[in-house]
N, C-alpha and C positions, 0 to 999 in steps of 0.2 A: 732567543733563536729567531733568525730572520727568515721570513717566508716569501716566496716568489709566486706571483700569479701564474696560473697555467696558461701558456700562450696559445694553446689550441682550443680553448674553451671560450664560448661567447658568454660574457658576463651580462646578465639581464640588467636593464636600467631600473633602479628602484624609484618608484613614484609614491607620492603621498596619497593616502586613501581619499576618495572623493567625499566631500562633506555633503550633508543632507541638502544644502541649497546650491550645490555646484551643478553645472550642466550635465555631468556624468550621472547625477542622481535620476535623470529622466530615463536612463537605461536600466532601471531597476528590474530584477528578474520578475517574471510573471507572477502576480499575486502578492509581491512583497509590500506594495503600498497599502494593501488591505489588511496587513497584519500589524500596522502601527498607526499612531495618530489618534485623534478623538473619534468617538463613535459617530457614524454617519447613518443617515436613513438607509435602510436595507441591510445593514450589518446584522449578523447573527451575534447575539449576546447571551452569555451563560450567567444566570442569576442563581446565587447560592443563598439559601435562607439560613437563619440562626441554627437550625438543626442539621445543616450540611446537605440538605436536599437540593438538587440542581434542576433548573428549568431553563430551557433554551428558547429564545424568542427572536424574531426578526423585527427590527425597529421600523415603525411606520409613524409618521407625524400624526398626532391627534388620537392615536390608539392607546389602549390600556391593557396591561397584563393583569388578569384577575386570578385571585385565589378565593378560597371559601371565606377568608377573613377580610378581604378588601382588594386593593389594586395598587399597581405602580404605573405612573404615566410614562409612556415612551418618550415624550418631550423632555422629561427630566434627565434622560440618558443621552439624547441626541446632542452632540457637541461636547459632552463630558469626556474626560480622559479615561483611558482603559484603567481598570482597577478602582473605579469609583464605588463608593458605598451610597446607595440610594435608599430613602426611607419609604417604606410601605405605608399605605393609608392607616393601617392598624398600629403604626408606631415602630414596627420591627425594621431592622436594617438588613438590606440585601447587598451582597457583594456582586458587582457586575464586571465580568471579564470576557474578552474574546475567547471563544473555544479554541483549544489547541487542536492540532490535527488528530491526535488520539481521541479527543472529545468528539470531534466532528464525525469521524467514521462510525462511531458507536451510536450516534443520534440521527444520522442522515437517512433519507428514504432509501429503502433497500428492496430489491427484487429477489436477491439471492443472499445466502449467508455470507458474511464478510470475513476477511482475514483479520484477526485481532491484532491490535497494535504490538503486542509482545512478539507475535510471529513476523509481522511486517518489519519490525526492527531487526530481528534475526536475519531475515532474508536480505535486507539492504546491506547489512554488515558482513555476513558470512558469504554472500555471493559477490562481495566487493563491488557494489554498484557505485560507480564513480562519475563525477561531472564529465559530461561529454560522451558517456558510454552509449553504445547502440544495444538496446535491450529488447527482447521479444518476451511477451507475456501471453499466456493462455490458461484458463479463460478469465474474463474480466469480472463477471459477477456484477456487483453493484459499484465497483470501482475503488473500493477501500485500499487495496494494495497498489492500484495504479497511481493514486495520489502520492504515496510514499516513494514509488519509483520515479515519478516525475520530479518530485522534490530533489531526488538524488542525482538524476542525470542533468537537470537544469535545462535552460533554454537552448544550450548548445548541443545537447544530446539528442537521442531519438528513442522513443518507446513505441514499438509496434505491438498493439494489443489485438488479440483474436478472440472472438466470442461467437458461439454458434447461434445464440438467440438474439434477434434484432431488438426485442424489447429490453433485455438486460443491457445491451450495448447502449441503447438510448438513455436508460436510467443512469448508467455509469458516466456517460458524457455530460449529462445534466448536472450530476453531483460534482463533477470536476469543474464545470462552468460556475457553479455557485461558490465553490471553495476558492478558485483562483481568480474569479471575477472576469474571466474570458476563456476562450478556447486555448488550451496550452499549445504553444507552437511546436513542441517536441512530440506531441501525441498523435498517433495515427491509429484509428480503430477500424478493424476489418471484421465484417460479419461473415463468418464462414468457418469451415473446419481447418484446423492448423495444418494438417498433413496436406490438404489440397491447396491451401492458399499461401502458405509460407514461401515455397519456391518461386512463386510469381510476384511476391512482394519484396523480397530482399535478395541480394546477390550472395552466392555461395561463399562461405568463409568470411563474411563481413560483420557478423554479430558477435558482440563481446560476452553477453550474458543472456541466458534463457531461464525464465521462471514458468513452471508448469503447475497450475492449480486446477487439476482436472481428475476425473474418475480413473482414467486409464493412461497415465503418462508413458507407459511402456510402448504404446502404439505409435509414439511420435519420435522415438529415439533416432531413427535413421534420418528423418528430415531435419531434426535438430542438429545432428552430427554434421550434415552438409552445410547448414547455415552458420555454425559456430566457427570462429577463428581458432587455430590451434592454441591451446591453453585456456580457451574460453570456459566459462563455468555454466553448468546446468544445475539448477536447484529445483527439486520437486516438493510440493506440499500435498500430503495425502492424509486422510483421516484415520485409516485403520491399519492395524498391523499386517493384515493380509495384503493390502495394497503396497505397504512398505516392502514386504518380502518379495513380492513379484517384481516391483520396479528395480530392486537391488539385483535380483538374479538376471533380469533382462539387460541391465547395463553391463554385467559381467559377460553374458553370452554375446553381446554385441562386439566386444573386443576393441572398440575405439575410444573407450573411456577409462579413466583411472578407477582405482578401487573405491566403491561408494562409502561415504561417511553419513551416518544418520544420528539424529537426536530429537528430543522434544524439550520444550521449555515450560516451566511452571512459575507463576508469579504469585507471591503471597505478601499481602500488605500487612502493616503493623499498626496496632492501636497505640497512640501516644497520648498519655494523659498523666502528667506528674510522674509518680513512681509506677503507675499501672501501664507499663510498657510490655506488650505481649503481641503475639501473632493475632491477626484478625480471624474470626471464625470462618469467613468465606475466603476463597481464593480462586484465581483463574488456573484451573488444573489443565487436564489434557484438552487441547483444541485440535492438534494435528501433529504429524511427524514431518520433519524436514530431512531431505537427503540431497547431498551434493556430490557431483563428479566433475571432472575436467576433461575436455576433449584432447586426445593425443594428436601428435603430428601425423601427417599422412604416411601410410605404409609403416606404421609403428605398432608393435604389439604391446599390450599391457604386460608389465612385469608379472611373472608368476607369483602367486601368494606363497609365502614361506610357512605360514601357520596352517595347520590342518583343520578342516571343518570339524565341528563337534560330532561325536558319534551319533549316528542316526539322523543327522540334519538332512540328508538326501536319501533317506530310506524309502521303504515301500509306501509309507503314509504321505510322502511328499508328492502332491498332485496339484500343480498350479491350475488356477481357474482359467479356463480357455474361452468362456462365453463372454458376451458383451455385458458390461457392468451398468447398473442403473443407480441413481441416487439412493433408492430404497435399500440396495444391497449393502451400502456402507452406513446406513442409519441417518442419512440426511433428510431434513424436513423439506417437503416440496410445497410450493405456494401455488394457489389456484390462479388461472389466467385472469379472473376477475380482480383478485388482489394485486396482480402485477399491473393491470391497467390503471388501478387506482393509485398505486405508487408512482407510476409514470406521470400521471396528471399532476400529482402533488409536487414532484421534483421539477417538472417543467414550469409550474407556477412559481416555485422558489427561484429558479434560474432567471425568469423574466423580471422578478422584482429585486434581485440581488444587485448590490452596487457593482459598477464596472471598474475594471483595472485600467485606468487611463494610459498607463505606460505600455500596455499591450495593444493599444489601438493605433 
């Protein structure tokens, strides 16, 4: 069968991918050069001992990593390829690898609880965070989710992050600087309340995706609706079932969003040893609920639900919480100001000693 090209379509020119030594390689995305090549001074390296225990160090010439049985010289790792096995002074072999993003966010300095990698992956996929997307995030916390969002939008996208606490915002930015080797060009962090700051930061109808990781996302539905483009996605990350119920009902009452969808994810590892293949005794259980809705077109009403609510769902006992919520209300652990100041000093010190991404300068 003979096929004809479509005369009204512009056929893109196919080009060969740039090699590692071509001029185009100088335009590598922010942080890419730090993820490959031999270990350099300042790199974070994850050492795994024969029993599977992991230790993360930052390489410094002349320094040593000590355990109760001896030490490993940093100089033995500087210049070595990723995936090197280095011998401890006791004779044990340690595997040296660059930490993955999932490893980094669980070991980086933190001022607030982090979004776990299993939830960050769900957010990036289920919210359809694409390269070049314009994304709004609130709040930032320690920046764990921000790193995944920046990876997804790329240098050509835009991530507008809002955080009420200046110290949390500073810690998040420093963590990003350590991981990417530079200030990411797509990241803009604003210290302030989302409801007050968002209209002055972005144009109405210009945002593709919004991610809310906060105590009371229902307070932001109107300002988020104005910022989102029609069809844009709002995804909320909440800790408790009471928060999940309230944000779901608030999106329905608003009328400008599609029917909410909610779920949680649980990850269970498996023990692999010959024929002894079984689930591990520990697992990452409940960390939070995710809820997604999409913004409807202007002057469009949400389609009426065809299924009837469960009997008693909106009975006399249904009394939504109307007061301001606090972290203690949902069981979150709070950190003292003294601990936050210490974390901020630690992450600033790491950011100053971390290797720089030459392609971002």
